[in-house]
C-alpha positions as CSV (number, residue, x, y, z in Angstrom):
1,X,98.3,53.4,85.5
2,X,98.6,56.6,87.6
3,X,102.2,57.6,88.2
4,X,101.5,60.6,90.3
5,X,98.7,60.5,92.9
6,X,97.3,63.4,95.0
7,X,94.4,61.4,96.4
8,X,93.3,62.9,99.8
9,X,95.2,66.1,99.2
10,X,93.9,69.7,98.7
11,X,95.6,72.3,96.5
12,X,95.0,76.0,96.7
13,X,95.7,77.5,93.3
14,X,95.9,81.3,92.9
15,X,95.1,82.5,89.5
16,X,93.2,79.3,89.0
17,X,90.5,80.7,86.8
18,X,92.4,80.9,83.6
19,X,95.7,80.1,81.8
20,X,98.4,78.2,83.5
21,X,96.7,78.3,86.9
22,X,93.6,76.6,85.5
23,X,95.7,73.9,83.7
24,X,97.6,73.2,86.9
25,X,94.3,72.9,88.7
26,X,93.0,70.4,86.0
27,X,96.2,68.3,86.3
28,X,96.0,68.2,90.1
29,X,92.3,67.3,90.1
30,X,93.0,64.5,87.5
31,X,95.7,63.3,89.9
32,X,93.1,63.0,92.7
33,X,93.4,66.3,94.6
34,X,90.5,68.5,95.6
35,X,91.4,72.0,94.2
36,X,90.5,75.4,95.5
37,X,90.7,78.0,92.7
38,X,91.4,81.5,93.9
39,X,91.2,84.8,92.0
40,X,89.4,88.1,91.7
41,X,86.8,87.4,89.1
42,X,83.9,85.4,90.5
43,X,82.3,84.5,87.2
44,X,85.6,83.2,85.7
45,X,86.3,81.1,88.8
46,X,82.7,79.7,88.8
47,X,83.1,78.6,85.2
48,X,86.6,77.2,85.7
49,X,85.5,75.1,88.7
50,X,82.4,73.8,86.8
51,X,84.7,72.8,83.9
52,X,86.9,70.8,86.3
53,X,84.0,69.1,88.1
54,X,83.2,68.0,91.6
55,X,86.8,68.1,92.8
56,X,86.9,71.9,92.4
57,X,85.6,74.8,94.4
58,X,86.4,78.5,94.2
59,X,87.0,81.5,96.4
60,X,87.2,85.2,95.3
61,X,90.2,86.8,96.9
62,X,92.9,89.3,95.8
63,X,96.2,87.8,96.9
64,X,97.9,91.3,96.4
65,X,96.0,92.2,99.6
66,X,98.6,90.6,101.8
67,X,97.0,91.9,105.0
68,X,93.9,89.7,104.2
69,X,96.0,86.5,103.9
70,X,94.6,85.1,107.1
71,X,91.1,85.5,105.8
72,X,91.9,83.4,102.7
73,X,93.4,80.7,104.9
74,X,90.2,80.6,107.0
75,X,88.0,80.4,104.0
76,X,90.1,77.7,102.3
77,X,90.1,75.7,105.5
78,X,86.3,75.8,105.6
79,X,85.7,74.7,102.0
80,X,88.5,72.1,102.0
């Protein structure tokens, strides 16, 4: 029985390549969401997405660069 369902939803998770962000991404994917992992380290993100499976994709982006936020939204919209 699945108590919490995210079927048909997409979650963008910053810091999704490691630690708490990665575990949140795993939980959301298990609940049915497609997850977009965002971080600065491409190799880490690639491995994290592969460990989650087909529900995960990744984008390299530094969220500290606030002036580039629109770019992240555009990229996320394309891969979602």
